[in-house]
N, C-alpha and C positions, 0 to 999 in steps of 0.2 A: 586198413589202418593207414597205409601210405596216403590214401585219399584224404583221410581226416587230417593228417599232418599237413598235407599240402593246403587244405582249406584254412587251417590255422595259420600257416605261414603267409598265405595270401591276405588274410585278414590283418595280420600284424603289419605287413608291408603297406596296406591301404591306410591303416591307422596312423602309421608313421608319416606317410605321404600327406595325409589330411591335417596333421597336427598344426603346421604353420597357418593354414587358412582358418582353422578353428580358433587359434590364438588371436589372429587378426580380428575375427568376428567378435570374440569376447572383449578385446580391447576397444573395438568400435562401440559395443554395447555399453561398456563402462563409461566411455567418453560421452556417449549420448545421454546417459543418466546424469553425469556431472553437468552437462550443458542444461538439461531440463531443470535441475536443482538450482543452478545459477540464475536461469531466467525466472523461475518462480520466486527466488529471493529478491531479485531486482524488481519484479512486479509488486511484491509486497512492500518493498521500501518506497517505491514511487507512490503506491497507494497511501502509505502513511504520510508522506510529504504532502500529497494533495489533500488528504483529510485535514491535516494541520492548517494548511493554507485556507481551506474552506471555513474551518472554525474561526480562524483569525478574521476573515472577511465578515462573517456573521457577527462576531463579537464587536468589530468596529462599527458595523451598521447599527447594532443594538445600542452601543455607546453614543453614537451620533443622534439616534432617535431619543434616547433618554436626556441628552443635553438639550435638544430642541424643546422637549416637553418641559424641562426645568426652566428654560428661558421664558417660555410662554406663561408658565405659572408665576414666575417672578414678575413678569410684566403685568399680569392680572392683579397680583398682590400689590404692586406699586400703585396701580390705578385705583384699587380699592382703598388703600391707605390715604391717597390724596383726596379721594372723594369723601372719606370719613372726616378728614381734617377740615374740609370746606363746610361740612354740615354741622360740625360740633361747635356750639357757642363758646366764646371766650369768657373766662371768669375773671 
């Protein structure tokens, strides 16, 4: 019985002695998880900003292309109207 009590006491002493290092390990683990979460949130935010920027550039390119097409069509239309006036007899 005395041996069992001694084993119990030794176990308690070891548990108490290891508690601070276990606490530090848990604190480090929590800190690492917070850092991982922060990094993931940052990456998500950057991805959203880059996505918006890419969409803005594509929209601008599409708008420029449509404006150029509209100018070409207007030029063709003006040329056709002038040609039509030249061939229509006066009354």
